[in-house]
VOLO-60249 format. One record per residue: residue number from 1; chain; x, y, z of N, C-alpha, C, O, CB in turn. Coordinates in nm, 3 decimals, always signed. Glycine has a CB too. Example, Ala and Ser with C-alpha at 12.3 -4.5 7.8 and 13.67 -1.06 7.14 Angstrom:
// residues 2
(node 1, 'A', (+1.319, -0.569, +0.780), (+1.230, -0.450, +0.780), (+1.320, -0.330, +0.780), (+1.424, -0.332, +0.846), (+1.131, -0.447, +0.905))
(node 2, 'A', (+1.285, -0.225, +0.708), (+1.367, -0.106, +0.714), (+1.290, +0.003, +0.787), (+1.341, +0.114, +0.804), (+1.408, -0.060, +0.572))
***
This chain:
// residues 88
(node 1, 'A', (+0.078, -0.111, -0.008), (-0.002, +0.001, +0.001), (+0.089, +0.128, +0.000), (+0.183, +0.139, +0.079), (-0.089, -0.008, +0.127))
(node 2, 'A', (+0.057, +0.224, -0.095), (+0.150, +0.339, -0.103), (+0.122, +0.425, +0.020), (+0.011, +0.433, +0.073), (+0.132, +0.422, -0.238))
(node 3, 'A', (+0.243, +0.494, +0.063), (+0.234, +0.582, +0.182), (+0.188, +0.724, +0.132), (+0.242, +0.778, +0.035), (+0.379, +0.590, +0.261))
(node 4, 'A', (+0.084, +0.781, +0.204), (+0.028, +0.909, +0.169), (+0.134, +1.013, +0.218), (+0.191, +1.004, +0.327), (-0.120, +0.932, +0.236))
(node 5, 'A', (+0.156, +1.111, +0.128), (+0.243, +1.215, +0.166), (+0.172, +1.321, +0.239), (+0.052, +1.335, +0.219), (+0.308, +1.269, +0.052))
(node 6, 'A', (+0.234, +1.397, +0.322), (+0.169, +1.507, +0.398), (+0.117, +1.615, +0.297), (+0.172, +1.635, +0.188), (+0.273, +1.573, +0.505))
(node 7, 'A', (+0.008, +1.682, +0.342), (-0.042, +1.787, +0.254), (+0.055, +1.907, +0.256), (+0.109, +1.941, +0.361), (-0.185, +1.831, +0.297))
(node 8, 'A', (+0.075, +1.968, +0.143), (+0.163, +2.084, +0.146), (+0.091, +2.207, +0.187), (-0.024, +2.232, +0.151), (+0.227, +2.106, +0.014))
(node 9, 'A', (+0.161, +2.284, +0.263), (+0.111, +2.414, +0.312), (+0.104, +2.517, +0.195), (+0.187, +2.517, +0.104), (+0.204, +2.469, +0.427))
(node 10, 'A', (+0.008, +2.596, +0.202), (+0.002, +2.707, +0.097), (+0.109, +2.808, +0.132), (+0.120, +2.855, +0.245), (-0.143, +2.780, +0.092))
(node 11, 'A', (+0.189, +2.840, +0.032), (+0.298, +2.934, +0.045), (+0.239, +3.084, +0.083), (+0.149, +3.135, +0.015), (+0.383, +2.935, -0.095))
(node 12, 'A', (+0.289, +3.137, +0.179), (+0.257, +3.271, +0.224), (+0.337, +3.376, +0.143), (+0.460, +3.371, +0.132), (+0.287, +3.284, +0.375))
(node 13, 'A', (+0.266, +3.462, +0.091), (+0.327, +3.564, -0.001), (+0.343, +3.691, +0.066), (+0.245, +3.742, +0.121), (+0.244, +3.587, -0.125))
(node 14, 'A', (+0.460, +3.748, +0.068), (+0.487, +3.874, +0.140), (+0.519, +3.985, +0.032), (+0.565, +3.955, -0.078), (+0.611, +3.854, +0.244))
(node 15, 'A', (+0.495, +4.108, +0.067), (+0.524, +4.212, -0.016), (+0.619, +4.307, +0.077), (+0.597, +4.327, +0.196), (+0.387, +4.282, -0.072))
(node 16, 'A', (+0.721, +4.359, +0.006), (+0.814, +4.438, +0.082), (+0.767, +4.601, +0.065), (+0.714, +4.649, -0.035), (+0.973, +4.406, +0.023))
(node 17, 'A', (+0.798, +4.665, +0.177), (+0.762, +4.797, +0.194), (+0.888, +4.868, +0.250), (+0.949, +4.818, +0.345), (+0.638, +4.809, +0.286))
(node 18, 'A', (+0.927, +4.979, +0.195), (+1.041, +5.054, +0.239), (+0.992, +5.195, +0.274), (+0.900, +5.248, +0.210), (+1.154, +5.057, +0.129))
(node 19, 'A', (+1.055, +5.258, +0.380), (+1.018, +5.387, +0.414), (+1.144, +5.460, +0.473), (+1.238, +5.398, +0.522), (+0.900, +5.383, +0.512))
(node 20, 'A', (+1.139, +5.592, +0.465), (+1.250, +5.671, +0.516), (+1.215, +5.740, +0.650), (+1.105, +5.795, +0.661), (+1.291, +5.777, +0.412))
(node 21, 'A', (+1.297, +5.740, +0.746), (+1.269, +5.812, +0.873), (+1.389, +5.904, +0.900), (+1.502, +5.879, +0.858), (+1.244, +5.710, +0.996))
(node 22, 'A', (+1.359, +6.008, +0.970), (+1.474, +6.104, +1.009), (+1.564, +6.041, +1.110), (+1.537, +5.938, +1.173), (+1.419, +6.241, +1.069))
(node 23, 'A', (+1.672, +6.110, +1.119), (+1.779, +6.053, +1.206), (+1.724, +6.052, +1.357), (+1.748, +5.957, +1.430), (+1.921, +6.144, +1.193))
(node 24, 'A', (+1.654, +6.153, +1.398), (+1.588, +6.155, +1.529), (+1.489, +6.051, +1.550), (+1.489, +5.984, +1.653), (+1.524, +6.281, +1.552))
(node 25, 'A', (+1.399, +6.033, +1.448), (+1.306, +5.916, +1.459), (+1.369, +5.781, +1.470), (+1.324, +5.693, +1.543), (+1.218, +5.912, +1.342))
(node 26, 'A', (+1.479, +5.766, +1.392), (+1.547, +5.637, +1.393), (+1.612, +5.617, +1.537), (+1.613, +5.504, +1.587), (+1.659, +5.631, +1.274))
(node 27, 'A', (+1.662, +5.715, +1.598), (+1.724, +5.706, +1.737), (+1.624, +5.669, +1.828), (+1.645, +5.581, +1.912), (+1.790, +5.835, +1.784))
(node 28, 'A', (+1.502, +5.736, +1.820), (+1.391, +5.706, +1.914), (+1.346, +5.565, +1.885), (+1.324, +5.492, +1.982), (+1.271, +5.808, +1.901))
(node 29, 'A', (+1.330, +5.520, +1.766), (+1.287, +5.387, +1.734), (+1.383, +5.280, +1.796), (+1.341, +5.180, +1.855), (+1.278, +5.371, +1.580))
(node 30, 'A', (+1.509, +5.308, +1.779), (+1.615, +5.213, +1.832), (+1.609, +5.210, +1.982), (+1.626, +5.101, +2.038), (+1.761, +5.255, +1.786))
(node 31, 'A', (+1.584, +5.324, +2.056), (+1.567, +5.324, +2.195), (+1.453, +5.245, +2.237), (+1.463, +5.163, +2.329), (+1.555, +5.456, +2.243))
(node 32, 'A', (+1.337, +5.266, +2.171), (+1.220, +5.200, +2.199), (+1.234, +5.042, +2.179), (+1.196, +4.961, +2.263), (+1.111, +5.259, +2.113))
(node 33, 'A', (+1.289, +5.012, +2.069), (+1.308, +4.860, +2.049), (+1.403, +4.796, +2.148), (+1.381, +4.682, +2.189), (+1.364, +4.831, +1.907))
(node 34, 'A', (+1.510, +4.870, +2.189), (+1.598, +4.803, +2.290), (+1.533, +4.800, +2.429), (+1.559, +4.709, +2.508), (+1.735, +4.877, +2.299))
(node 35, 'A', (+1.450, +4.898, +2.458), (+1.384, +4.895, +2.586), (+1.282, +4.780, +2.598), (+1.270, +4.713, +2.700), (+1.315, +5.026, +2.610))
(node 36, 'A', (+1.209, +4.763, +2.483), (+1.105, +4.665, +2.485), (+1.144, +4.527, +2.419), (+1.063, +4.436, +2.400), (+0.986, +4.724, +2.417))
(node 37, 'A', (+1.272, +4.525, +2.387), (+1.331, +4.397, +2.334), (+1.253, +4.359, +2.208), (+1.208, +4.245, +2.199), (+1.324, +4.276, +2.443))
(node 38, 'A', (+1.232, +4.449, +2.109), (+1.173, +4.431, +1.985), (+1.265, +4.462, +1.868), (+1.373, +4.515, +1.891), (+1.054, +4.511, +1.978))
(node 39, 'A', (+1.229, +4.434, +1.749), (+1.289, +4.481, +1.638), (+1.204, +4.581, +1.567), (+1.083, +4.583, +1.588), (+1.325, +4.374, +1.555))
(node 40, 'A', (+1.260, +4.661, +1.485), (+1.180, +4.766, +1.416), (+1.070, +4.705, +1.338), (+0.958, +4.757, +1.338), (+1.265, +4.850, +1.324))
(node 41, 'A', (+1.096, +4.593, +1.270), (+0.996, +4.529, +1.193), (+0.873, +4.490, +1.273), (+0.759, +4.501, +1.227), (+1.052, +4.410, +1.129))
(node 42, 'A', (+0.902, +4.445, +1.396), (+0.792, +4.405, +1.488), (+0.713, +4.519, +1.527), (+0.591, +4.510, +1.534), (+0.843, +4.338, +1.610))
(node 43, 'A', (+0.780, +4.635, +1.555), (+0.712, +4.754, +1.598), (+0.622, +4.801, +1.480), (+0.506, +4.835, +1.503), (+0.815, +4.865, +1.642))
(node 44, 'A', (+0.670, +4.803, +1.364), (+0.594, +4.847, +1.252), (+0.471, +4.752, +1.225), (+0.359, +4.797, +1.202), (+0.688, +4.854, +1.128))
(node 45, 'A', (+0.497, +4.625, +1.230), (+0.389, +4.531, +1.204), (+0.277, +4.544, +1.313), (+0.158, +4.539, +1.281), (+0.445, +4.385, +1.201))
(node 46, 'A', (+0.317, +4.561, +1.436), (+0.216, +4.575, +1.544), (+0.131, +4.701, +1.525), (+0.009, +4.703, +1.540), (+0.284, +4.579, +1.682))
(node 47, 'A', (+0.209, +4.813, +1.490), (+0.138, +4.945, +1.472), (+0.036, +4.938, +1.361), (-0.076, +4.988, +1.369), (+0.239, +5.060, +1.441))
(node 48, 'A', (+0.085, +4.871, +1.254), (+0.007, +4.858, +1.127), (-0.107, +4.770, +1.154), (-0.217, +4.802, +1.107), (+0.092, +4.801, +1.010))
(node 49, 'A', (-0.095, +4.667, +1.221), (-0.203, +4.570, +1.257), (-0.314, +4.647, +1.334), (-0.431, +4.644, +1.295), (-0.145, +4.448, +1.346))
(node 50, 'A', (-0.274, +4.716, +1.445), (-0.372, +4.786, +1.516), (-0.443, +4.895, +1.431), (-0.564, +4.912, +1.441), (-0.310, +4.845, +1.637))
(node 51, 'A', (-0.373, +4.961, +1.355), (-0.439, +5.066, +1.268), (-0.540, +5.002, +1.175), (-0.654, +5.046, +1.168), (-0.333, +5.144, +1.182))
(node 52, 'A', (-0.496, +4.895, +1.102), (-0.590, +4.826, +1.007), (-0.704, +4.764, +1.073), (-0.811, +4.760, +1.013), (-0.521, +4.721, +0.931))
(node 53, 'A', (-0.689, +4.714, +1.196), (-0.806, +4.663, +1.265), (-0.907, +4.764, +1.298), (-1.027, +4.736, +1.295), (-0.767, +4.599, +1.385))
(node 54, 'A', (-0.862, +4.884, +1.330), (-0.950, +4.988, +1.361), (-1.016, +5.059, +1.242), (-1.135, +5.088, +1.243), (-0.880, +5.082, +1.440))
(node 55, 'A', (-0.933, +5.086, +1.139), (-0.984, +5.164, +1.036), (-1.009, +5.078, +0.904), (-1.063, +5.129, +0.806), (-0.887, +5.279, +1.012))
(node 56, 'A', (-0.971, +4.954, +0.904), (-0.986, +4.868, +0.787), (-1.136, +4.867, +0.747), (-1.162, +4.891, +0.629), (-0.933, +4.722, +0.817))
(node 57, 'A', (-1.234, +4.840, +0.833), (-1.374, +4.841, +0.798), (-1.421, +4.964, +0.737), (-1.510, +4.960, +0.651), (-1.453, +4.816, +0.911))
(node 58, 'A', (-1.364, +5.083, +0.779), (-1.407, +5.213, +0.731), (-1.362, +5.226, +0.582), (-1.432, +5.281, +0.497), (-1.346, +5.329, +0.821))
(node 59, 'A', (-1.243, +5.172, +0.556), (-1.182, +5.185, +0.428), (-1.253, +5.093, +0.325), (-1.257, +5.120, +0.205), (-1.033, +5.151, +0.439))
(node 60, 'A', (-1.309, +4.984, +0.380), (-1.381, +4.881, +0.294), (-1.529, +4.919, +0.272), (-1.599, +4.853, +0.196), (-1.375, +4.737, +0.362))
(node 61, 'A', (-1.575, +5.027, +0.338), (-1.706, +5.072, +0.317), (-1.803, +5.016, +0.418), (-1.923, +5.039, +0.406), (-1.748, +5.039, +0.183))
(node 62, 'A', (-1.758, +4.946, +0.512), (-1.843, +4.886, +0.619), (-1.858, +5.006, +0.728), (-1.779, +5.099, +0.745), (-1.770, +4.744, +0.685))
(node 63, 'A', (-1.977, +4.981, +0.797), (-1.995, +5.078, +0.909), (-1.951, +5.023, +1.035), (-1.961, +4.902, +1.057), (-2.136, +5.122, +0.923))
(node 64, 'A', (-1.901, +5.109, +1.121), (-1.847, +5.066, +1.248), (-1.959, +5.085, +1.348), (-2.026, +5.188, +1.352), (-1.715, +5.146, +1.288))
(node 65, 'A', (-1.977, +4.983, +1.428), (-2.093, +4.988, +1.530), (-2.055, +5.090, +1.635), (-1.947, +5.088, +1.694), (-2.122, +4.842, +1.601))
(node 66, 'A', (-2.150, +5.180, +1.653), (-2.140, +5.291, +1.758), (-2.229, +5.267, +1.879), (-2.348, +5.238, +1.864), (-2.179, +5.429, +1.695))
(node 67, 'A', (-2.175, +5.279, +1.994), (-2.251, +5.260, +2.112), (-2.367, +5.370, +2.131), (-2.363, +5.479, +2.076), (-2.154, +5.262, +2.231))
(node 68, 'A', (-2.468, +5.330, +2.211), (-2.584, +5.417, +2.238), (-2.552, +5.545, +2.284), (-2.620, +5.641, +2.248), (-2.671, +5.361, +2.330))
(node 69, 'A', (-2.436, +5.561, +2.376), (-2.401, +5.682, +2.438), (-2.327, +5.773, +2.349), (-2.295, +5.885, +2.387), (-2.326, +5.655, +2.556))
(node 70, 'A', (-2.298, +5.728, +2.228), (-2.213, +5.810, +2.135), (-2.290, +5.937, +2.099), (-2.409, +5.931, +2.069), (-2.175, +5.728, +2.003))
(node 71, 'A', (-2.222, +6.053, +2.101), (-2.281, +6.173, +2.064), (-2.310, +6.181, +1.910), (-2.231, +6.134, +1.828), (-2.193, +6.285, +2.108))
(node 72, 'A', (-2.419, +6.237, +1.879), (-2.454, +6.246, +1.734), (-2.453, +6.389, +1.689), (-2.530, +6.424, +1.600), (-2.592, +6.185, +1.705))
(node 73, 'A', (-2.371, +6.472, +1.743), (-2.367, +6.617, +1.709), (-2.326, +6.640, +1.561), (-2.357, +6.742, +1.499), (-2.266, +6.692, +1.804))
(node 74, 'A', (-2.254, +6.536, +1.508), (-2.200, +6.557, +1.371), (-2.299, +6.497, +1.269), (-2.287, +6.524, +1.149), (-2.057, +6.490, +1.356))
(node 75, 'A', (-2.395, +6.417, +1.316), (-2.498, +6.357, +1.221), (-2.612, +6.454, +1.199), (-2.678, +6.444, +1.096), (-2.557, +6.220, +1.276))
(node 76, 'A', (-2.642, +6.548, +1.291), (-2.759, +6.636, +1.275), (-2.723, +6.738, +1.171), (-2.617, +6.799, +1.181), (-2.801, +6.705, +1.411))
(node 77, 'A', (-2.807, +6.760, +1.068), (-2.802, +6.864, +0.981), (-2.687, +6.837, +0.878), (-2.630, +6.933, +0.827), (-2.786, +6.995, +1.057))
(node 78, 'A', (-2.655, +6.718, +0.849), (-2.542, +6.692, +0.757), (-2.583, +6.753, +0.620), (-2.680, +6.702, +0.564), (-2.510, +6.533, +0.743))
(node 79, 'A', (-2.526, +6.850, +0.565), (-2.545, +6.915, +0.441), (-2.633, +7.026, +0.452), (-2.644, +7.097, +0.352), (-2.592, +6.827, +0.344))
(node 80, 'A', (-2.703, +7.058, +0.563), (-2.785, +7.163, +0.587), (-2.704, +7.289, +0.654), (-2.620, +7.266, +0.741), (-2.900, +7.112, +0.676))
(node 81, 'A', (-2.728, +7.408, +0.614), (-2.669, +7.527, +0.686), (-2.705, +7.523, +0.828), (-2.815, +7.478, +0.862), (-2.716, +7.661, +0.627))
(node 82, 'A', (-2.617, +7.569, +0.915), (-2.653, +7.577, +1.058), (-2.687, +7.720, +1.087), (-2.613, +7.812, +1.052), (-2.538, +7.527, +1.152))
(node 83, 'A', (-2.805, +7.739, +1.155), (-2.855, +7.869, +1.191), (-2.789, +7.919, +1.329), (-2.807, +7.856, +1.433), (-3.014, +7.861, +1.201))
(node 84, 'A', (-2.721, +8.021, +1.324), (-2.655, +8.073, +1.446), (-2.711, +8.211, +1.476), (-2.704, +8.304, +1.395), (-2.499, +8.079, +1.430))
(node 85, 'A', (-2.767, +8.219, +1.599), (-2.829, +8.348, +1.646), (-2.722, +8.453, +1.661), (-2.756, +8.571, +1.648), (-2.904, +8.331, +1.781))
(node 86, 'A', (-2.593, +8.421, +1.689), (-2.495, +8.520, +1.714), (-2.436, +8.572, +1.574), (-2.369, +8.675, +1.568), (-2.384, +8.461, +1.809))
(node 87, 'A', (-2.463, +8.499, +1.472), (-2.404, +8.544, +1.336), (-2.484, +8.662, +1.283), (-2.607, +8.666, +1.290), (-2.407, +8.424, +1.227))
(node 88, 'A', (-2.406, +8.759, +1.229), (-2.472, +8.887, +1.186), (-2.503, +8.868, +1.040), (-2.558, +8.957, +0.976), (-2.378, +9.019, +1.211))
***
């Protein structure tokens, strides 16, 4: 009886991104990394992950669920002129 081979994993594809930072930003990043025992790549990946989890649905056109206690001052009169009694 033939021996079954293990299923091959799907290859993960990565894209490279490069960016430039100032000398002061680089020094600050190095200090942060050494203090928290991280690499710059890990810092960037964590920051990007948090940002995309928060704003990803907005960019995709989905609505973010808002709590009942959220103020709606910006929803009222969208597109309508605001009447101000102090305005001359």
